[in-house]
N, C-alpha and C positions, 0 to 999 in steps of 0.2 A: 504494500500500500504506500503510495507516494506521500500521502499526508497523514502519517500516523502521529501518535502522541509525541514521539521524539522530535519529529520534524516541526510540529506545532510549537513545542517548547523552544526549539532553535529559532524559529521566527520570532517568538515572543522576546527572547533574550536579545536578538539582534535589533529588533525594532525599538525596544525599550532603551537599549544602550544608546542608539542614535538619538532618540528624543531627549534622554537625560543629559547627553553630552552637548547637544546643539541648541537646546532651548532652556530658558530660565524656568526652573521648577521651584515655586515658592513652597508648596506643600507636597507631600507624597501623593501619588495617584494610583488608583486601581486600574485593572484591565478594562473596566467598563466606564471609567470616568471620562467625560467629554474634554478633549483638549481645548476646545473653543470656550466652553463654559468655565473651565478652570484657568483660562488665560495662558495656557501653555503654548499654544500655536495660534498665530494670526494669519491673515491672508498671505503675507510674504512667506511665512513659515510653511504654509501648505506647498508652495512651489519648491522649497528646499526638501520637504518630505517626499514629494512626488519624484524629484530628481534622484534622491537617495534610493527609493524603492526600485525605480527603473534600472539603476546601475547595479544595485545589490542583487536583484533577482532576474536581471536580464529580460525584463518585460517592458511593454509599451503601455502607458496609461493614456487613454484617449481623453480629450477635454470633457466629454459628457460623463466620464467616470469620476471626475474630481468633484465629489459631493460628500457631505457629512456621513451619509450611510456607509461610505467606503473608507473614510479617512479620519473619523472623529474619535476613535478609541483604539486601544491596542487590539481588542477583540475584533473590531471592525476591520482593522488593517490585516489581521491574520486571515479572516474570512475572505477578504478581497483578494489577497495574494493567492490563497488556496483556489479560489474560483478562477483566477487568471490562468493558473497552471492547468486546471481541468478543461479549459477551453482551447488549450494548445493542441493542435492536431499532430499526431505522430505519424 
């Protein structure tokens, strides 16, 4: 299985590390906490996050995919990346 628990934890670790390293984190945040509501990521930060995800996972994020449902929490990010890999034709 491409997206087992180990892979999900790897994504979580990588994404969390990027966010904690590159954005101001005033308080700790959970995997379901909104980056936007907690003030962690703003509109410029979204561009940085998209560029990181595209490079780290070798995927292309289309403009219409840059929405809170895909990018607003750690769990949203994991689900989004997982879905991108599932749509790649082999």
